[in-house]
C-alpha positions as CSV (number, residue, x, y, z in Angstrom):
1,M,-63.8,123.6,-135.8
2,P,-65.2,123.7,-139.3
3,V,-65.5,120.3,-140.9
4,Y,-66.4,118.9,-144.3
5,N,-67.0,115.2,-144.9
6,G,-65.1,114.2,-141.7
7,E,-66.8,111.0,-140.7
8,G,-63.6,109.1,-140.8
9,F,-61.7,111.2,-138.3
10,I,-63.8,113.8,-136.5
11,E,-64.6,111.7,-133.5
12,T,-60.9,111.7,-132.5
13,A,-60.7,115.5,-132.8
14,I,-63.9,116.0,-130.8
15,Q,-62.8,113.6,-128.1
16,S,-59.4,115.4,-127.8
17,I,-61.2,118.7,-127.0
18,L,-63.7,117.2,-124.6
19,N,-60.7,115.6,-122.7
20,Q,-59.1,119.0,-122.1
21,T,-58.0,119.7,-118.5
22,F,-59.3,123.2,-118.9
23,K,-63.1,122.8,-118.9
24,N,-64.6,126.2,-119.3
25,F,-65.1,126.6,-123.0
26,E,-67.8,126.4,-125.7
27,F,-67.0,124.1,-128.6
28,L,-68.3,125.4,-131.9
29,I,-68.4,122.8,-134.6
30,L,-69.4,124.0,-138.0
31,N,-70.6,121.4,-140.5
32,D,-69.7,122.9,-143.8
33,G,-72.3,121.1,-146.0
34,S,-70.9,117.6,-145.4
35,K,-72.4,114.8,-147.6
36,D,-71.4,112.0,-145.3
37,K,-72.3,111.1,-141.7
38,T,-70.4,114.0,-140.1
39,L,-73.5,115.9,-138.9
40,E,-74.9,112.7,-137.4
41,I,-71.7,112.1,-135.5
42,V,-71.6,115.7,-134.2
43,N,-75.2,115.6,-133.1
44,K,-74.4,112.4,-131.1
45,Y,-71.7,114.2,-129.2
46,S,-73.7,117.4,-128.7
47,Q,-76.5,115.4,-126.9
48,K,-73.9,114.2,-124.4
49,D,-72.1,117.6,-123.8
50,D,-73.8,120.9,-123.8
51,R,-70.6,122.8,-124.4
52,I,-70.9,121.7,-128.1
53,K,-72.7,124.2,-130.3
54,I,-73.5,123.0,-133.8
55,I,-73.5,125.3,-136.8
56,N,-74.9,123.7,-140.0
57,Q,-74.6,125.5,-143.3
58,K,-74.2,125.0,-147.1
59,N,-70.6,124.5,-148.2
60,A,-68.8,127.8,-148.0
61,G,-65.2,126.8,-147.5
62,L,-62.8,127.1,-144.6
63,T,-62.1,130.9,-144.6
64,K,-65.7,131.9,-144.4
65,S,-66.5,129.2,-141.9
66,L,-63.7,130.4,-139.6
67,N,-65.1,133.9,-139.7
68,T,-68.6,132.6,-139.0
69,C,-67.4,130.7,-135.9
70,I,-65.5,133.8,-134.6
71,N,-68.6,135.9,-135.1
72,L,-70.8,133.5,-133.2
73,S,-68.3,132.7,-130.4
74,Q,-69.1,134.0,-126.9
75,G,-65.7,133.8,-125.2
76,S,-62.8,136.2,-125.0
77,Y,-60.4,133.8,-126.7
78,I,-60.4,131.8,-129.8
79,A,-58.8,128.3,-130.1
80,R,-58.3,126.7,-133.5
81,Q,-58.7,122.9,-134.0
82,D,-58.7,121.1,-137.4
83,A,-61.2,118.3,-137.7
84,D,-58.6,115.8,-138.7
85,D,-56.1,116.5,-135.9
86,K,-56.1,116.3,-132.2
87,S,-55.0,118.3,-129.2
88,A,-53.1,117.1,-126.1
89,P,-55.2,117.2,-122.9
90,A,-53.2,120.1,-121.4
91,R,-53.2,122.3,-124.5
92,F,-56.0,124.7,-123.6
93,E,-54.8,125.0,-120.0
94,K,-51.2,125.9,-120.9
95,Q,-52.2,128.3,-123.7
96,I,-54.9,130.1,-121.7
97,N,-52.4,130.6,-118.8
98,I,-50.0,132.3,-121.3
99,L,-52.7,134.6,-122.6
100,T,-54.2,135.5,-119.3
101,K,-51.2,135.7,-117.0
102,E,-48.3,136.7,-119.2
103,N,-49.8,139.5,-121.3
104,Y,-49.6,137.8,-124.7
105,E,-52.4,138.0,-127.2
106,F,-51.4,135.0,-129.4
107,C,-50.1,131.6,-128.5
108,C,-49.3,128.5,-130.6
109,T,-47.4,125.3,-130.0
110,R,-45.0,122.9,-131.6
111,T,-46.7,120.0,-133.4
112,Y,-46.0,116.3,-133.5
113,V,-46.5,115.0,-137.1
114,E,-47.7,111.4,-136.7
115,G,-46.3,108.8,-139.0
116,K,-43.2,110.9,-139.8
117,E,-41.9,111.2,-136.2
118,I,-40.9,114.9,-136.5
119,I,-41.7,117.9,-134.5
120,S,-42.9,120.9,-136.6
121,P,-41.9,123.6,-137.0
122,R,-38.2,123.2,-136.3
123,Y,-36.5,126.2,-137.8
124,L,-38.3,128.8,-135.6
125,F,-35.6,128.6,-133.0
126,Y,-33.1,130.1,-135.4
127,L,-35.0,132.5,-137.6
128,P,-37.0,135.7,-136.6
129,Y,-40.7,135.4,-137.4
130,K,-40.5,138.2,-139.9
131,I,-37.8,136.4,-141.9
132,T,-39.8,133.1,-141.9
133,L,-42.9,135.0,-143.1
134,L,-41.1,135.9,-146.3
135,F,-41.5,132.2,-147.3
136,Q,-44.4,130.7,-145.4
137,N,-46.6,130.7,-142.3
138,P,-44.2,129.7,-139.4
139,F,-46.9,128.3,-137.1
140,I,-49.3,125.3,-137.4
141,H,-52.7,126.8,-137.8
142,G,-54.6,124.3,-135.8
143,S,-52.5,125.0,-132.7
144,W,-53.4,128.7,-132.5
145,M,-55.1,130.3,-129.6
146,F,-55.6,134.1,-129.5
147,S,-57.4,136.9,-127.8
148,K,-60.5,138.1,-129.7
149,N,-59.0,141.6,-129.3
150,I,-56.8,140.7,-132.2
151,I,-59.8,140.8,-134.5
152,R,-60.5,144.4,-133.5
153,K,-56.9,145.3,-134.3
154,I,-56.3,143.5,-137.6
155,G,-59.7,142.3,-138.8
156,F,-61.0,138.8,-139.6
157,Y,-59.6,136.2,-142.0
158,D,-59.5,137.6,-145.5
159,E,-62.3,135.9,-147.4
160,S,-60.7,136.6,-150.7
161,F,-58.2,133.9,-149.9
162,K,-59.8,130.5,-150.2
163,Y,-56.5,128.8,-149.3
164,A,-53.5,129.9,-147.2
165,Q,-55.8,132.2,-145.2
166,D,-53.7,131.4,-142.1
167,Y,-50.6,132.8,-143.8
168,D,-52.3,136.1,-144.4
169,F,-53.8,136.3,-140.9
170,I,-50.5,135.6,-139.1
171,S,-48.6,138.0,-141.4
172,R,-50.9,140.8,-140.1
173,V,-50.5,139.6,-136.6
174,I,-46.7,139.7,-136.7
175,Y,-46.4,143.0,-138.5
176,S,-48.9,144.6,-136.1
177,N,-46.4,143.9,-133.3
178,I,-49.0,141.8,-131.4
179,K,-47.2,139.8,-128.7
180,V,-46.8,136.2,-129.8
181,K,-45.8,133.3,-127.6
182,F,-44.5,130.1,-129.2
183,L,-44.5,127.1,-126.9
184,K,-41.7,124.7,-127.5
185,E,-43.8,121.8,-126.1
186,S,-45.7,119.8,-128.6
187,L,-49.4,120.1,-127.6
188,Y,-50.9,119.4,-131.0
189,Y,-51.0,116.3,-133.2
190,T,-51.5,116.3,-136.9
191,G,-51.9,113.0,-138.8
192,D,-50.1,111.9,-141.9
193,N,-53.4,112.3,-143.8
194,S,-53.2,112.3,-147.6
195,N,-56.6,114.0,-147.7
196,K,-55.5,117.2,-146.0
197,I,-55.9,120.4,-147.9
198,S,-52.2,121.1,-147.5
199,V,-51.6,117.9,-149.6
200,T,-54.6,117.8,-152.0
201,K,-54.6,121.5,-152.7
202,K,-50.8,122.2,-152.5
203,Q,-50.5,124.0,-155.8
204,K,-53.5,126.2,-155.0
205,Q,-52.0,127.0,-151.6
206,L,-48.8,128.0,-153.2
207,F,-50.7,130.2,-155.7
208,F,-52.6,132.0,-152.9
209,A,-49.4,132.3,-150.8
210,K,-47.8,134.3,-153.6
211,K,-50.9,136.5,-153.7
212,I,-50.6,137.1,-150.0
213,R,-47.0,138.1,-150.3
214,L,-47.9,140.6,-153.0
215,K,-50.8,141.9,-150.9
216,N,-48.6,142.3,-147.8
217,K,-45.4,143.3,-149.6
218,H,-45.6,146.8,-147.9
219,M,-45.2,145.0,-144.6
220,F,-42.5,142.6,-145.7
221,L,-40.4,145.4,-147.1
222,N,-40.4,147.5,-143.9
């Protein structure tokens, strides 16, 4: 969970992970050069729970931070969590069961968007993933859990993409024919937060999404 200036919301995210019914995990929290009290808050929690591992660095952005966390992780599976969202208590348990017992390598869930009272994404029940990828990432990034074997197959997040890195990553997952399980149950909650990157950097995200479609056009055209 990379975080930058998250003092106003990070405690909710941390607590949602510590409250998971599945307990056997390490919790990597990467402080990406925050200028507020984020590190102080994270340190407070790490003193109470030794599953929390703190990475403190100068600001490098989300993409590089994600790769740093993956490189430092000790487990066989990676679970994403955005610092301004929260996970339902049973999220890890249900996703890890899919990955370990049903021969999938990637699992994500539907997401409840607070304040708007909608479940996202909705169109996945009607469109094949490869069709949706022509336009956007079909899955909520923060809800992902995947086997680390995927990294050996398709590589890390592409650090040339400062934004929309999840769109590039999931495109490579889908077009590598990696088995993906989409849980229809909403196990992830994203707030109606006007400070989210998807809101504040929307035009930049659209720009990088176009670059990703150009980069991966050989896949999309197959």
